[in-house]
ZADO-1210 file (C-alpha; in nm, 4 decimals, padded with zeros to 6 digits):
<atoms>
<atom x="08.1114" y="09.7130" z="09.7731" code="MET" pos="1"/>
<atom x="07.9325" y="09.7793" z="10.1009" code="ALA" pos="2"/>
<atom x="07.5645" y="09.8409" z="10.0358" code="THR" pos="3"/>
<atom x="07.2470" y="09.9183" z="10.2227" code="ASN" pos="4"/>
<atom x="06.9572" y="09.7188" z="10.0783" code="GLU" pos="5"/>
<atom x="06.5801" y="09.7134" z="10.1124" code="ARG" pos="6"/>
<atom x="06.3051" y="09.4950" z="09.9736" code="GLU" pos="7"/>
<atom x="06.0188" y="09.7142" z="09.8549" code="VAL" pos="8"/>
<atom x="05.7288" y="09.5210" z="09.7060" code="GLY" pos="9"/>
<atom x="05.8741" y="09.3167" z="09.4210" code="ASP" pos="10"/>
<atom x="06.1916" y="09.5289" z="09.4075" code="LEU" pos="11"/>
<atom x="06.5287" y="09.5010" z="09.5760" code="ARG" pos="12"/>
<atom x="06.6957" y="09.8403" z="09.6077" code="ILE" pos="13"/>
<atom x="07.0562" y="09.8965" z="09.7088" code="ALA" pos="14"/>
<atom x="07.2454" y="10.2130" z="09.7943" code="ILE" pos="15"/>
<atom x="07.6204" y="10.1949" z="09.7330" code="ASP" pos="16"/>
<atom x="07.7659" y="10.4518" z="09.9747" code="PRO" pos="17"/>
<atom x="08.1084" y="10.4267" z="09.8108" code="SER" pos="18"/>
<atom x="07.9583" y="10.5825" z="09.4954" code="LEU" pos="19"/>
<atom x="07.7093" y="10.8271" z="09.6468" code="CYS" pos="20"/>
<atom x="07.8168" y="11.1912" z="09.6315" code="VAL" pos="21"/>
<atom x="07.4807" y="11.3316" z="09.7465" code="ALA" pos="22"/>
<atom x="07.3604" y="11.4987" z="09.4292" code="PHE" pos="23"/>
<atom x="07.0232" y="11.4088" z="09.5885" code="ALA" pos="24"/>
<atom x="06.8306" y="11.3738" z="09.2630" code="ASP" pos="25"/>
<atom x="06.6611" y="11.0718" z="09.4201" code="CYS" pos="26"/>
<atom x="06.5589" y="11.2841" z="09.7196" code="VAL" pos="27"/>
<atom x="06.4105" y="11.5481" z="09.4896" code="THR" pos="28"/>
<atom x="06.1992" y="11.2875" z="09.3074" code="LEU" pos="29"/>
<atom x="06.1035" y="11.0764" z="09.6098" code="ALA" pos="30"/>
<atom x="06.1610" y="11.2528" z="09.9431" code="PRO" pos="31"/>
<atom x="05.9452" y="10.9938" z="10.1185" code="GLU" pos="32"/>
<atom x="06.1937" y="10.7258" z="10.0124" code="ALA" pos="33"/>
<atom x="06.5352" y="10.8896" z="10.0510" code="PHE" pos="34"/>
<atom x="06.7210" y="11.1598" z="10.2417" code="HIS" pos="35"/>
<atom x="07.0830" y="11.2704" z="10.2707" code="VAL" pos="36"/>
<atom x="07.2194" y="11.1655" z="10.6102" code="ASN" pos="37"/>
<atom x="07.4713" y="11.3469" z="10.8306" code="ASP" pos="38"/>
<atom x="07.7573" y="11.1730" z="10.6473" code="ASP" pos="39"/>
<atom x="07.6449" y="11.3212" z="10.3154" code="GLY" pos="40"/>
<atom x="07.5217" y="10.9862" z="10.1843" code="ILE" pos="41"/>
<atom x="07.1731" y="10.9024" z="10.0640" code="VAL" pos="42"/>
<atom x="06.9828" y="10.6760" z="10.3019" code="ALA" pos="43"/>
<atom x="06.6404" y="10.5143" z="10.3060" code="PHE" pos="44"/>
<atom x="06.3449" y="10.6809" z="10.4748" code="VAL" pos="45"/>
<atom x="06.0219" y="10.4961" z="10.3851" code="GLU" pos="46"/>
<atom x="06.0570" y="10.3728" z="10.0259" code="PRO" pos="47"/>
<atom x="05.7471" y="10.1558" z="10.0640" code="GLN" pos="48"/>
<atom x="05.5412" y="10.4798" z="10.0649" code="ARG" pos="49"/>
<atom x="05.6394" y="10.5565" z="09.7040" code="VAL" pos="50"/>
<atom x="05.4674" y="10.4146" z="09.3970" code="ALA" pos="51"/>
<atom x="05.6808" y="10.1567" z="09.2165" code="ARG" pos="52"/>
<atom x="05.7386" y="10.3539" z="08.8949" code="GLU" pos="53"/>
<atom x="05.8274" y="10.6753" z="09.0793" code="ARG" pos="54"/>
<atom x="06.0661" y="10.4827" z="09.3039" code="LEU" pos="55"/>
<atom x="06.2392" y="10.3318" z="08.9998" code="ILE" pos="56"/>
<atom x="06.2571" y="10.6765" z="08.8352" code="ALA" pos="57"/>
<atom x="06.4086" y="10.8277" z="09.1505" code="ALA" pos="58"/>
<atom x="06.6758" y="10.5569" z="09.1595" code="CYS" pos="59"/>
<atom x="06.7405" y="10.5940" z="08.7879" code="ASP" pos="60"/>
<atom x="06.7970" y="10.9691" z="08.8337" code="ALA" pos="61"/>
<atom x="07.1239" y="10.9064" z="09.0205" code="CYS" pos="62"/>
<atom x="07.4003" y="11.0403" z="08.7947" code="PRO" pos="63"/>
<atom x="07.6677" y="10.8180" z="08.9532" code="VAL" pos="64"/>
<atom x="07.4630" y="10.4932" z="08.9639" code="ASP" pos="65"/>
<atom x="07.4820" y="10.4686" z="09.3430" code="ALA" pos="66"/>
<atom x="07.1280" y="10.3295" z="09.3481" code="LEU" pos="67"/>
<atom x="07.0644" y="09.9854" z="09.2054" code="LEU" pos="68"/>
<atom x="06.7286" y="09.8170" z="09.1520" code="VAL" pos="69"/>
<atom x="06.6402" y="09.4556" z="09.0701" code="TRP" pos="70"/>
<atom x="06.2989" y="09.3038" z="09.0098" code="ASP" pos="71"/>
<atom x="06.1682" y="08.9855" z="09.1718" code="ALA" pos="72"/>
<atom x="06.3308" y="08.7657" z="08.9059" code="THR" pos="73"/>
<atom x="06.6733" y="08.9227" z="08.9616" code="GLY" pos="74"/>
<atom x="06.6747" y="09.1360" z="08.6468" code="ASN" pos="75"/>
<atom x="06.8614" y="09.4598" z="08.7070" code="GLN" pos="76"/>
<atom x="06.6380" y="09.7561" z="08.6243" code="LEU" pos="77"/>
<atom x="06.8641" y="10.0408" z="08.7432" code="VAL" pos="78"/>
<atom x="07.1093" y="10.1204" z="08.6112" code="PRO" pos="79"/>
<atom x="06.9831" y="09.9752" z="08.2844" code="ALA" pos="80"/>
<atom x="07.3335" y="09.8532" z="08.2012" code="THR" pos="81"/>
<atom x="07.4890" y="09.6632" z="08.4934" code="PRO" pos="82"/>
<atom x="07.8255" y="09.7907" z="08.6105" code="ARG" pos="83"/>
<atom x="08.1082" y="09.6214" z="08.4288" code="GLY" pos="84"/>
<atom x="07.8610" y="09.5024" z="08.1678" code="GLY" pos="85"/>
</atoms>
């Protein structure tokens, strides 16, 4: 799985481009954080500009779980059930 990751405060956020199909629910909820690039894949803009809870909600809105979020202790927050788990 090739991912694009960012550290944002106490969160680690990853975009899995192999899963992203650009529904763009994350963009709707947090346009400061995400946009759909020319390849039709969600990419980071400035996620640090978004409040923590709204950023988590935007990631959690992805219907195909292409956005993953972990807290500082490594607990996976999004999706709530880890893939394969």
